[in-house]
C-alpha positions as protocol buffer text, in pm:
chain_id: "A"
residue {
  index: 1
  type: MET
  ca { x: 2350 y: -446 z: 1375 }
}
residue {
  index: 2
  type: THR
  ca { x: 2071 y: -329 z: 1604 }
}
residue {
  index: 3
  type: ASP
  ca { x: 1829 y: -604 z: 1703 }
}
residue {
  index: 4
  type: ARG
  ca { x: 1473 y: -477 z: 1660 }
}
residue {
  index: 5
  type: MET
  ca { x: 1304 y: -815 z: 1648 }
}
residue {
  index: 6
  type: LEU
  ca { x: 963 y: -834 z: 1816 }
}
residue {
  index: 7
  type: ARG
  ca { x: 961 y: -1160 z: 2011 }
}
residue {
  index: 8
  type: THR
  ca { x: 713 y: -1110 z: 2293 }
}
residue {
  index: 9
  type: PRO
  ca { x: 404 y: -896 z: 2363 }
}
residue {
  index: 10
  type: ALA
  ca { x: 623 y: -679 z: 2587 }
}
residue {
  index: 11
  type: ASP
  ca { x: 830 y: -584 z: 2281 }
}
residue {
  index: 12
  type: LEU
  ca { x: 519 y: -426 z: 2130 }
}
residue {
  index: 13
  type: ASP
  ca { x: 525 y: -154 z: 2398 }
}
residue {
  index: 14
  type: GLY
  ca { x: 803 y: 24 z: 2211 }
}
residue {
  index: 15
  type: LEU
  ca { x: 607 y: 69 z: 1887 }
}
residue {
  index: 16
  type: SER
  ca { x: 479 y: 413 z: 1783 }
}
residue {
  index: 17
  type: TYR
  ca { x: 111 y: 354 z: 1708 }
}
residue {
  index: 18
  type: ASP
  ca { x: -78 y: 625 z: 1520 }
}
residue {
  index: 19
  type: GLY
  ca { x: -390 y: 804 z: 1642 }
}
residue {
  index: 20
  type: GLN
  ca { x: -598 y: 497 z: 1556 }
}
residue {
  index: 21
  type: GLY
  ca { x: -365 y: 265 z: 1742 }
}
residue {
  index: 22
  type: LEU
  ca { x: -218 y: 123 z: 1420 }
}
residue {
  index: 23
  type: VAL
  ca { x: 121 y: 62 z: 1262 }
}
residue {
  index: 24
  type: ALA
  ca { x: 198 y: -23 z: 901 }
}
residue {
  index: 25
  type: VAL
  ca { x: 309 y: -380 z: 834 }
}
residue {
  index: 26
  type: VAL
  ca { x: 519 y: -483 z: 533 }
}
residue {
  index: 27
  type: ALA
  ca { x: 492 y: -855 z: 461 }
}
residue {
  index: 28
  type: GLN
  ca { x: 802 y: -993 z: 288 }
}
residue {
  index: 29
  type: ALA
  ca { x: 878 y: -1348 z: 177 }
}
residue {
  index: 30
  type: ALA
  ca { x: 1151 y: -1473 z: 407 }
}
residue {
  index: 31
  type: ASP
  ca { x: 1304 y: -1707 z: 147 }
}
residue {
  index: 32
  type: THR
  ca { x: 1316 y: -1472 z: -153 }
}
residue {
  index: 33
  type: GLY
  ca { x: 1301 y: -1120 z: -10 }
}
residue {
  index: 34
  type: GLN
  ca { x: 999 y: -1043 z: -231 }
}
residue {
  index: 35
  type: VAL
  ca { x: 771 y: -772 z: -89 }
}
residue {
  index: 36
  type: LEU
  ca { x: 425 y: -927 z: -82 }
}
residue {
  index: 37
  type: MET
  ca { x: 184 y: -669 z: 58 }
}
residue {
  index: 38
  type: VAL
  ca { x: 133 y: -375 z: 293 }
}
residue {
  index: 39
  type: ALA
  ca { x: -139 y: -372 z: 559 }
}
residue {
  index: 40
  type: TRP
  ca { x: -213 y: -235 z: 904 }
}
residue {
  index: 41
  type: ALA
  ca { x: -208 y: -389 z: 1250 }
}
residue {
  index: 42
  type: ASN
  ca { x: -296 y: -283 z: 1601 }
}
residue {
  index: 43
  type: ARG
  ca { x: -150 y: -430 z: 1918 }
}
residue {
  index: 44
  type: VAL
  ca { x: -415 y: -703 z: 1936 }
}
residue {
  index: 45
  type: ALA
  ca { x: -335 y: -815 z: 1580 }
}
residue {
  index: 46
  type: LEU
  ca { x: 38 y: -823 z: 1654 }
}
residue {
  index: 47
  type: GLU
  ca { x: -14 y: -1013 z: 1980 }
}
residue {
  index: 48
  type: ARG
  ca { x: -229 y: -1265 z: 1793 }
}
residue {
  index: 49
  type: THR
  ca { x: 42 y: -1293 z: 1528 }
}
residue {
  index: 50
  type: LEU
  ca { x: 303 y: -1370 z: 1791 }
}
residue {
  index: 51
  type: SER
  ca { x: 86 y: -1621 z: 1976 }
}
residue {
  index: 52
  type: THR
  ca { x: -40 y: -1812 z: 1669 }
}
residue {
  index: 53
  type: GLY
  ca { x: 255 y: -1786 z: 1433 }
}
residue {
  index: 54
  type: GLN
  ca { x: 20 y: -1668 z: 1158 }
}
residue {
  index: 55
  type: MET
  ca { x: -14 y: -1311 z: 1029 }
}
residue {
  index: 56
  type: HIS
  ca { x: -303 y: -1110 z: 1166 }
}
residue {
  index: 57
  type: PHE
  ca { x: -386 y: -756 z: 1055 }
}
residue {
  index: 58
  type: TRP
  ca { x: -647 y: -495 z: 1136 }
}
residue {
  index: 59
  type: SER
  ca { x: -902 y: -420 z: 864 }
}
residue {
  index: 60
  type: ARG
  ca { x: -968 y: -46 z: 862 }
}
residue {
  index: 61
  type: SER
  ca { x: -1265 y: -86 z: 628 }
}
residue {
  index: 62
  type: ARG
  ca { x: -1441 y: -347 z: 842 }
}
residue {
  index: 63
  type: ASN
  ca { x: -1297 y: -226 z: 1174 }
}
residue {
  index: 64
  type: GLU
  ca { x: -1211 y: -577 z: 1285 }
}
residue {
  index: 65
  type: LEU
  ca { x: -929 y: -821 z: 1335 }
}
residue {
  index: 66
  type: TRP
  ca { x: -826 y: -980 z: 1004 }
}
residue {
  index: 67
  type: PRO
  ca { x: -645 y: -1316 z: 1007 }
}
residue {
  index: 68
  type: LYS
  ca { x: -462 y: -1330 z: 673 }
}
residue {
  index: 69
  type: GLY
  ca { x: -619 y: -1602 z: 460 }
}
residue {
  index: 70
  type: ALA
  ca { x: -932 y: -1635 z: 673 }
}
residue {
  index: 71
  type: THR
  ca { x: -1149 y: -1638 z: 360 }
}
residue {
  index: 72
  type: SER
  ca { x: -898 y: -1713 z: 82 }
}
residue {
  index: 73
  type: GLY
  ca { x: -685 y: -1975 z: 256 }
}
residue {
  index: 74
  type: ASN
  ca { x: -372 y: -1785 z: 152 }
}
residue {
  index: 75
  type: THR
  ca { x: -216 y: -1768 z: 495 }
}
residue {
  index: 76
  type: GLN
  ca { x: 123 y: -1631 z: 593 }
}
residue {
  index: 77
  type: ALA
  ca { x: 328 y: -1818 z: 854 }
}
residue {
  index: 78
  type: VAL
  ca { x: 549 y: -1583 z: 1050 }
}
residue {
  index: 79
  type: ARG
  ca { x: 924 y: -1632 z: 1057 }
}
residue {
  index: 80
  type: SER
  ca { x: 996 y: -1310 z: 1247 }
}
residue {
  index: 81
  type: LEU
  ca { x: 873 y: -956 z: 1312 }
}
residue {
  index: 82
  type: HIS
  ca { x: 1099 y: -649 z: 1315 }
}
residue {
  index: 83
  type: ALA
  ca { x: 1029 y: -286 z: 1407 }
}
residue {
  index: 84
  type: ASP
  ca { x: 1188 y: -11 z: 1202 }
}
residue {
  index: 85
  type: CYS
  ca { x: 1405 y: 257 z: 1361 }
}
residue {
  index: 86
  type: ASP
  ca { x: 1106 y: 486 z: 1426 }
}
residue {
  index: 87
  type: GLY
  ca { x: 885 y: 208 z: 1559 }
}
residue {
  index: 88
  type: ASP
  ca { x: 594 y: 300 z: 1330 }
}
residue {
  index: 89
  type: THR
  ca { x: 644 y: 23 z: 1071 }
}
residue {
  index: 90
  type: VAL
  ca { x: 681 y: -351 z: 1120 }
}
residue {
  index: 91
  type: LEU
  ca { x: 860 y: -581 z: 877 }
}
residue {
  index: 92
  type: ALA
  ca { x: 708 y: -930 z: 880 }
}
residue {
  index: 93
  type: LEU
  ca { x: 923 y: -1204 z: 730 }
}
residue {
  index: 94
  type: VAL
  ca { x: 675 y: -1474 z: 633 }
}
residue {
  index: 95
  type: GLN
  ca { x: 631 y: -1804 z: 457 }
}
residue {
  index: 96
  type: PRO
  ca { x: 328 y: -1750 z: 230 }
}
residue {
  index: 97
  type: ALA
  ca { x: 86 y: -2030 z: 153 }
}
residue {
  index: 98
  type: GLY
  ca { x: -49 y: -1906 z: -177 }
}
residue {
  index: 99
  type: PRO
  ca { x: -63 y: -1560 z: -333 }
}
residue {
  index: 100
  type: ALA
  ca { x: -71 y: -1251 z: -113 }
}
residue {
  index: 101
  type: CYS
  ca { x: -298 y: -1049 z: -343 }
}
residue {
  index: 102
  type: HIS
  ca { x: -674 y: -1086 z: -383 }
}
residue {
  index: 103
  type: THR
  ca { x: -617 y: -1086 z: -762 }
}
residue {
  index: 104
  type: GLY
  ca { x: -435 y: -1417 z: -741 }
}
residue {
  index: 105
  type: GLU
  ca { x: -94 y: -1264 z: -807 }
}
residue {
  index: 106
  type: THR
  ca { x: 197 y: -1351 z: -584 }
}
residue {
  index: 107
  type: THR
  ca { x: 231 y: -993 z: -463 }
}
residue {
  index: 108
  type: CYS
  ca { x: 9 y: -687 z: -448 }
}
residue {
  index: 109
  type: PHE
  ca { x: 267 y: -504 z: -660 }
}
residue {
  index: 110
  type: GLY
  ca { x: 249 y: -719 z: -972 }
}
residue {
  index: 111
  type: ASP
  ca { x: 504 y: -923 z: -1160 }
}
residue {
  index: 112
  type: ALA
  ca { x: 740 y: -625 z: -1193 }
}
residue {
  index: 113
  type: ALA
  ca { x: 823 y: -651 z: -823 }
}
residue {
  index: 114
  type: SER
  ca { x: 1104 y: -901 z: -868 }
}
residue {
  index: 115
  type: PRO
  ca { x: 1263 y: -1066 z: -565 }
}
residue {
  index: 116
  type: ALA
  ca { x: 1559 y: -888 z: -415 }
}
residue {
  index: 117
  type: GLY
  ca { x: 1718 y: -1206 z: -280 }
}
residue {
  index: 118
  type: PRO
  ca { x: 1710 y: -1364 z: 65 }
}
residue {
  index: 119
  type: VAL
  ca { x: 1698 y: -1127 z: 359 }
}
residue {
  index: 120
  type: SER
  ca { x: 1886 y: -1158 z: 685 }
}
residue {
  index: 121
  type: SER
  ca { x: 1657 y: -1202 z: 984 }
}
residue {
  index: 122
  type: GLY
  ca { x: 1827 y: -905 z: 1148 }
}
residue {
  index: 123
  type: GLU
  ca { x: 1733 y: -655 z: 880 }
}
residue {
  index: 124
  type: ALA
  ca { x: 1487 y: -399 z: 1004 }
}
residue {
  index: 125
  type: GLY
  ca { x: 1402 y: -205 z: 688 }
}
residue {
  index: 126
  type: VAL
  ca { x: 1259 y: -270 z: 343 }
}
residue {
  index: 127
  type: ALA
  ca { x: 1227 y: -53 z: 32 }
}
residue {
  index: 128
  type: GLU
  ca { x: 880 y: 76 z: -35 }
}
residue {
  index: 129
  type: ALA
  ca { x: 693 y: -69 z: -331 }
}
residue {
  index: 130
  type: SER
  ca { x: 675 y: 140 z: -646 }
}
residue {
  index: 131
  type: VAL
  ca { x: 302 y: 123 z: -711 }
}
residue {
  index: 132
  type: PRO
  ca { x: 33 y: 143 z: -441 }
}
residue {
  index: 133
  type: PRO
  ca { x: -192 y: -161 z: -416 }
}
residue {
  index: 134
  type: GLU
  ca { x: -536 y: -132 z: -566 }
}
residue {
  index: 135
  type: PRO
  ca { x: -798 y: -55 z: -299 }
}
residue {
  index: 136
  type: GLN
  ca { x: -1062 y: -321 z: -245 }
}
residue {
  index: 137
  type: THR
  ca { x: -1421 y: -342 z: -138 }
}
residue {
  index: 138
  type: ALA
  ca { x: -1509 y: -523 z: 185 }
}
residue {
  index: 139
  type: PRO
  ca { x: -1518 y: -803 z: 266 }
}
residue {
  index: 140
  type: ALA
  ca { x: -1236 y: -899 z: 28 }
}
residue {
  index: 141
  type: ASP
  ca { x: -934 y: -1062 z: 195 }
}
residue {
  index: 142
  type: HIS
  ca { x: -725 y: -749 z: 150 }
}
residue {
  index: 143
  type: PRO
  ca { x: -698 y: -408 z: 322 }
}
residue {
  index: 144
  type: THR
  ca { x: -899 y: -132 z: 159 }
}
residue {
  index: 145
  type: PRO
  ca { x: -698 y: 186 z: 103 }
}
residue {
  index: 146
  type: PRO
  ca { x: -367 y: 181 z: -78 }
}
residue {
  index: 147
  type: ALA
  ca { x: -137 y: 207 z: 218 }
}
residue {
  index: 148
  type: PRO
  ca { x: 234 y: 258 z: 170 }
}
residue {
  index: 149
  type: PRO
  ca { x: 457 y: 199 z: 472 }
}
residue {
  index: 150
  type: SER
  ca { x: 455 y: 487 z: 713 }
}
residue {
  index: 151
  type: ALA
  ca { x: 828 y: 489 z: 784 }
}
residue {
  index: 152
  type: GLU
  ca { x: 981 y: 829 z: 714 }
}
residue {
  index: 153
  type: SER
  ca { x: 1217 y: 686 z: 455 }
}
residue {
  index: 154
  type: GLY
  ca { x: 1118 y: 901 z: 158 }
}
residue {
  index: 155
  type: PRO
  ca { x: 1029 y: 780 z: -192 }
}
residue {
  index: 156
  type: PRO
  ca { x: 1150 y: 442 z: -317 }
}
residue {
  index: 157
  type: ALA
  ca { x: 1480 y: 441 z: -499 }
}
residue {
  index: 158
  type: SER
  ca { x: 1389 y: 146 z: -722 }
}
residue {
  index: 159
  type: ALA
  ca { x: 1178 y: 337 z: -973 }
}
residue {
  index: 160
  type: SER
  ca { x: 1135 y: 693 z: -1091 }
}
residue {
  index: 161
  type: GLY
  ca { x: 811 y: 878 z: -1034 }
}
residue {
  index: 162
  type: ALA
  ca { x: 742 y: 875 z: -1408 }
}
residue {
  index: 163
  type: ASN
  ca { x: 782 y: 497 z: -1430 }
}
residue {
  index: 164
  type: THR
  ca { x: 555 y: 451 z: -1130 }
}
residue {
  index: 165
  type: LEU
  ca { x: 281 y: 665 z: -1282 }
}
residue {
  index: 166
  type: ASP
  ca { x: 317 y: 487 z: -1616 }
}
residue {
  index: 167
  type: ALA
  ca { x: 283 y: 150 z: -1442 }
}
residue {
  index: 168
  type: LEU
  ca { x: -24 y: 265 z: -1251 }
}
residue {
  index: 169
  type: TRP
  ca { x: -176 y: 405 z: -1571 }
}
residue {
  index: 170
  type: ASP
  ca { x: -113 y: 77 z: -1754 }
}
residue {
  index: 171
  type: THR
  ca { x: -285 y: -110 z: -1471 }
}
residue {
  index: 172
  type: LEU
  ca { x: -591 y: 116 z: -1496 }
}
residue {
  index: 173
  type: VAL
  ca { x: -608 y: 73 z: -1874 }
}
residue {
  index: 174
  type: SER
  ca { x: -579 y: -303 z: -1832 }
}
residue {
  index: 175
  type: ARG
  ca { x: -859 y: -308 z: -1574 }
}
residue {
  index: 176
  type: ALA
  ca { x: -1078 y: -98 z: -1804 }
}
residue {
  index: 177
  type: ALA
  ca { x: -1025 y: -344 z: -2089 }
}
residue {
  index: 178
  type: ALA
  ca { x: -1063 y: -667 z: -1892 }
}
residue {
  index: 179
  type: ALA
  ca { x: -1319 y: -545 z: -1633 }
}
residue {
  index: 180
  type: PRO
  ca { x: -1243 y: -830 z: -1390 }
}
residue {
  index: 181
  type: ALA
  ca { x: -1531 y: -912 z: -1158 }
}
residue {
  index: 182
  type: GLY
  ca { x: -1484 y: -799 z: -799 }
}
residue {
  index: 183
  type: SER
  ca { x: -1220 y: -541 z: -888 }
}
residue {
  index: 184
  type: TYR
  ca { x: -1255 y: -206 z: -714 }
}
residue {
  index: 185
  type: THR
  ca { x: -1112 y: -35 z: -1021 }
}
residue {
  index: 186
  type: THR
  ca { x: -1372 y: -200 z: -1245 }
}
residue {
  index: 187
  type: ARG
  ca { x: -1650 y: -65 z: -1023 }
}
residue {
  index: 188
  type: LEU
  ca { x: -1485 y: 276 z: -1002 }
}
residue {
  index: 189
  type: LEU
  ca { x: -1453 y: 309 z: -1379 }
}
residue {
  index: 190
  type: ALA
  ca { x: -1815 y: 205 z: -1433 }
}
residue {
  index: 191
  type: ASP
  ca { x: -1978 y: 425 z: -1168 }
}
residue {
  index: 192
  type: GLU
  ca { x: -1952 y: 800 z: -1225 }
}
residue {
  index: 193
  type: ASN
  ca { x: -2109 y: 886 z: -891 }
}
residue {
  index: 194
  type: LEU
  ca { x: -1864 y: 665 z: -701 }
}
residue {
  index: 195
  type: ARG
  ca { x: -1572 y: 794 z: -907 }
}
residue {
  index: 196
  type: LEU
  ca { x: -1641 y: 1162 z: -841 }
}
residue {
  index: 197
  type: LYS
  ca { x: -1740 y: 1100 z: -479 }
}
residue {
  index: 198
  type: LYS
  ca { x: -1417 y: 915 z: -402 }
}
residue {
  index: 199
  type: LEU
  ca { x: -1204 y: 1176 z: -578 }
}
residue {
  index: 200
  type: GLY
  ca { x: -1365 y: 1447 z: -365 }
}
residue {
  index: 201
  type: GLU
  ca { x: -1321 y: 1244 z: -46 }
}
residue {
  index: 202
  type: GLU
  ca { x: -956 y: 1171 z: -114 }
}
residue {
  index: 203
  type: ASN
  ca { x: -884 y: 1537 z: -187 }
}
residue {
  index: 204
  type: ALA
  ca { x: -1050 y: 1634 z: 141 }
}
residue {
  index: 205
  type: GLU
  ca { x: -843 y: 1378 z: 331 }
}
residue {
  index: 206
  type: LEU
  ca { x: -525 y: 1509 z: 168 }
}
residue {
  index: 207
  type: ILE
  ca { x: -613 y: 1866 z: 267 }
}
residue {
  index: 208
  type: HIS
  ca { x: -676 y: 1750 z: 623 }
}
residue {
  index: 209
  type: ALA
  ca { x: -338 y: 1573 z: 635 }
}
residue {
  index: 210
  type: LEU
  ca { x: -166 y: 1883 z: 495 }
}
residue {
  index: 211
  type: ALA
  ca { x: -332 y: 2101 z: 759 }
}
residue {
  index: 212
  type: ARG
  ca { x: -205 y: 1867 z: 1031 }
}
residue {
  index: 213
  type: GLU
  ca { x: 143 y: 1864 z: 872 }
}
residue {
  index: 214
  type: ASP
  ca { x: 136 y: 1486 z: 901 }
}
residue {
  index: 215
  type: ALA
  ca { x: 399 y: 1378 z: 648 }
}
residue {
  index: 216
  type: THR
  ca { x: 305 y: 1011 z: 661 }
}
residue {
  index: 217
  type: ARG
  ca { x: -63 y: 1075 z: 596 }
}
residue {
  index: 218
  type: VAL
  ca { x: 19 y: 1334 z: 329 }
}
residue {
  index: 219
  type: ARG
  ca { x: 218 y: 1072 z: 140 }
}
residue {
  index: 220
  type: GLU
  ca { x: -57 y: 813 z: 172 }
}
residue {
  index: 221
  type: GLU
  ca { x: -344 y: 1046 z: 84 }
}
residue {
  index: 222
  type: ALA
  ca { x: -153 y: 1195 z: -210 }
}
residue {
  index: 223
  type: ALA
  ca { x: -114 y: 841 z: -350 }
}
residue {
  index: 224
  type: ASP
  ca { x: -490 y: 788 z: -309 }
}
residue {
  index: 225
  type: VAL
  ca { x: -566 y: 1116 z: -489 }
}
residue {
  index: 226
  type: ILE
  ca { x: -337 y: 1030 z: -780 }
}
residue {
  index: 227
  type: TYR
  ca { x: -495 y: 685 z: -820 }
}
residue {
  index: 228
  type: HIS
  ca { x: -851 y: 820 z: -823 }
}
residue {
  index: 229
  type: LEU
  ca { x: -754 y: 1116 z: -1043 }
}
residue {
  index: 230
  type: LEU
  ca { x: -601 y: 889 z: -1307 }
}
residue {
  index: 231
  type: ALA
  ca { x: -912 y: 669 z: -1302 }
}
residue {
  index: 232
  type: ALA
  ca { x: -1129 y: 977 z: -1355 }
}
residue {
  index: 233
  type: ILE
  ca { x: -931 y: 1118 z: -1647 }
}
residue {
  index: 234
  type: LEU
  ca { x: -920 y: 774 z: -1812 }
}
residue {
  index: 235
  type: VAL
  ca { x: -1299 y: 764 z: -1826 }
}
residue {
  index: 236
  type: ALA
  ca { x: -1304 y: 1125 z: -1947 }
}
residue {
  index: 237
  type: GLY
  ca { x: -1099 y: 1020 z: -2250 }
}
residue {
  index: 238
  type: VAL
  ca { x: -783 y: 1199 z: -2140 }
}
residue {
  index: 239
  type: THR
  ca { x: -455 y: 1007 z: -2125 }
}
residue {
  index: 240
  type: LEU
  ca { x: -168 y: 1038 z: -1882 }
}
residue {
  index: 241
  type: LEU
  ca { x: 56 y: 1124 z: -2178 }
}
residue {
  index: 242
  type: GLN
  ca { x: -170 y: 1418 z: -2266 }
}
residue {
  index: 243
  type: VAL
  ca { x: -154 y: 1547 z: -1910 }
}
residue {
  index: 244
  type: GLN
  ca { x: 223 y: 1513 z: -1911 }
}
residue {
  index: 245
  type: GLY
  ca { x: 228 y: 1701 z: -2243 }
}
residue {
  index: 246
  type: GLU
  ca { x: 21 y: 1981 z: -2093 }
}
residue {
  index: 247
  type: LEU
  ca { x: 262 y: 2011 z: -1802 }
}
residue {
  index: 248
  type: GLU
  ca { x: 556 y: 2012 z: -2040 }
}
residue {
  index: 249
  type: SER
  ca { x: 401 y: 2288 z: -2251 }
}
residue {
  index: 250
  type: ARG
  ca { x: 349 y: 2498 z: -1938 }
}
residue {
  index: 251
  type: ARG
  ca { x: 709 y: 2442 z: -1832 }
}
residue {
  index: 252
  type: ASN
  ca { x: 830 y: 2567 z: -2168 }
}
residue {
  index: 253
  type: ARG
  ca { x: 584 y: 2856 z: -2187 }
}
residue {
  index: 254
  type: PRO
  ca { x: 754 y: 3200 z: -2173 }
}
residue {
  index: 255
  type: ARG
  ca { x: 708 y: 3367 z: -1834 }
}
residue {
  index: 256
  type: THR
  ca { x: 483 y: 3671 z: -1832 }
}
residue {
  index: 257
  type: ASP
  ca { x: 516 y: 3769 z: -1465 }
}
residue {
  index: 258
  type: GLY
  ca { x: 823 y: 3984 z: -1523 }
}
């Protein structure tokens, strides 16, 4: 098996950083194989991770180095770092001290993300999570946009698109009912101006990614659009089931274009 472990700062030279000098980082529990979170890191963050033995990321919302657990205390000790085959995603096998998610849950993907079992230190890839993490407001100890890994591995095989949307919808409905303090979704659902503004912004970013034919960004921005769109229709009193019913009725509608 190919050894893609990142052991020294010199190993970081082979990574494929994006236009902002970043790579996606998937943090995975070394003992259980459970995917904990997805974040971003630049070379400085990765060098700091290697030198300290503790995970460091780059906060795109605050534009600064982000030591995991700096405010929450929920640190992640590094067992090993591995580059994927394209060099644009890093798998971090970690020993978490406390939950990875700002909500207090073990992972950013909820209880449904069951452990896949221990992972060999030589493995370089990891399946993408089914549901994108909820975006947060700074300065929460969590990256802001939902950011799936940027490896060109396609959609996850663990869940169908319908199940993923249903899970995301259920999360939105739950947030609307509980309105937890500090939740980005709570603020989004309560603020019409923010809701419409963010939906417009995410659509514009998706169009920009499509124009650049950047498959990674298209995937990420499309996920952002879907999240904000579902939040908007929820407040409008329209359900995901109704939208799916509308699509189904159009699929079954007789063609009139000859």
